[in-house]
C-alpha positions as CSV (number, residue, x, y, z in Angstrom):
1,M,-3.4,20.2,-20.3
2,V,-5.8,17.2,-20.2
3,R,-7.4,16.3,-16.8
4,V,-7.3,12.5,-16.4
5,R,-8.4,10.2,-13.6
6,L,-5.7,7.5,-13.0
7,E,-6.1,4.3,-10.9
8,F,-3.3,1.9,-9.9
9,S,-4.0,-1.6,-8.5
10,G,-2.6,-5.1,-8.3
11,G,0.4,-3.8,-6.4
12,L,1.3,-0.9,-8.7
13,E,-0.1,1.5,-6.1
14,L,2.9,0.7,-4.0
15,L,5.2,2.2,-6.7
16,F,3.1,5.4,-6.7
17,G,3.3,6.2,-3.0
18,N,0.3,4.0,-2.0
19,Q,-1.9,6.2,-4.2
20,K,-4.7,4.1,-5.7
21,E,-6.6,6.8,-7.5
22,C,-6.0,10.4,-8.4
23,E,-6.9,13.1,-10.9
24,V,-4.0,14.8,-12.8
25,D,-3.5,17.4,-15.4
26,V,-1.2,16.0,-18.1
27,P,0.4,18.3,-20.7
28,V,0.2,17.2,-24.4
29,A,3.6,16.2,-25.9
30,S,5.4,19.0,-27.7
31,G,4.4,19.2,-31.3
32,Q,1.3,17.1,-30.7
33,Q,-2.4,18.1,-30.7
34,E,-3.7,15.2,-28.5
35,L,-2.6,13.3,-25.5
36,T,-1.7,9.7,-26.2
37,A,-1.7,6.8,-23.8
38,G,2.1,6.4,-24.5
39,H,2.8,9.9,-23.5
40,L,0.6,9.5,-20.4
41,I,2.7,6.5,-19.3
42,L,6.0,8.3,-19.7
43,W,4.6,11.4,-17.9
44,A,3.4,9.2,-15.0
45,R,6.8,7.6,-14.8
46,D,8.6,10.9,-14.8
47,N,6.2,12.8,-12.5
48,M,4.4,10.3,-10.2
49,L,6.4,7.1,-9.9
50,Q,8.4,7.0,-6.7
51,E,10.4,3.9,-7.0
52,R,11.5,1.0,-9.3
53,P,10.5,2.2,-12.7
54,E,11.5,-1.1,-14.2
55,L,8.3,-2.6,-12.6
56,F,6.1,-0.1,-14.4
57,V,7.7,0.6,-17.8
58,K,9.8,-1.2,-20.4
59,G,11.1,1.0,-23.1
60,N,8.3,3.5,-24.0
61,S,5.4,1.4,-22.8
62,V,4.1,-0.5,-19.7
63,R,6.0,-3.7,-19.0
64,P,4.4,-7.0,-20.0
65,G,1.9,-8.1,-17.3
66,I,0.3,-4.7,-16.8
67,L,-3.2,-4.4,-18.0
68,V,-4.3,-0.9,-19.2
69,L,-7.9,0.1,-19.4
70,I,-9.1,3.3,-20.9
71,N,-12.7,4.0,-19.9
72,E,-13.1,0.3,-19.0
73,C,-11.8,-0.9,-22.4
74,D,-8.6,-2.8,-22.9
75,W,-6.1,-0.3,-24.5
76,E,-5.0,-2.9,-27.0
77,L,-8.5,-2.5,-28.7
78,C,-8.1,1.2,-28.8
79,G,-4.6,1.4,-30.3
80,A,-2.4,0.8,-27.3
81,G,0.2,3.6,-26.9
82,E,-1.3,5.6,-29.8
83,S,-4.8,5.7,-28.1
84,T,-6.1,9.2,-27.6
85,I,-6.7,10.3,-24.0
86,S,-9.4,12.9,-23.7
87,E,-10.5,15.3,-20.9
88,G,-12.1,13.3,-18.1
89,D,-11.0,9.8,-19.3
90,H,-10.4,7.1,-16.6
91,V,-7.2,5.2,-17.1
92,V,-6.6,2.1,-15.0
93,F,-3.2,0.3,-14.6
94,I,-3.5,-3.3,-13.1
95,S,-0.5,-5.5,-12.5
96,T,-1.3,-9.1,-13.2
97,L,2.1,-10.4,-12.1
98,H,2.6,-11.7,-8.6
99,G,5.6,-13.3,-7.0
100,G,5.3,-16.3,-4.8
């Protein structure tokens, strides 16, 4: 298990029961030695998301328009879904899409 601090904003918190920030223990995927951002996203979808998964995930990643920061760094610079998540990391999901 890897303890991670998660934060949801830009409207995503509404999909997670109005939960803006939490600490969770996430198991490492079977057959893997490290937790990846991709596995964390699927775990959050399956264990935390309360409604409308299509607004959070598309395939095995976040949907376009969701910014992911790992320890204040854009996950695209760290390897996106293959980024390693370590004990105590802070992962932020921010929706940049808004209707009008």
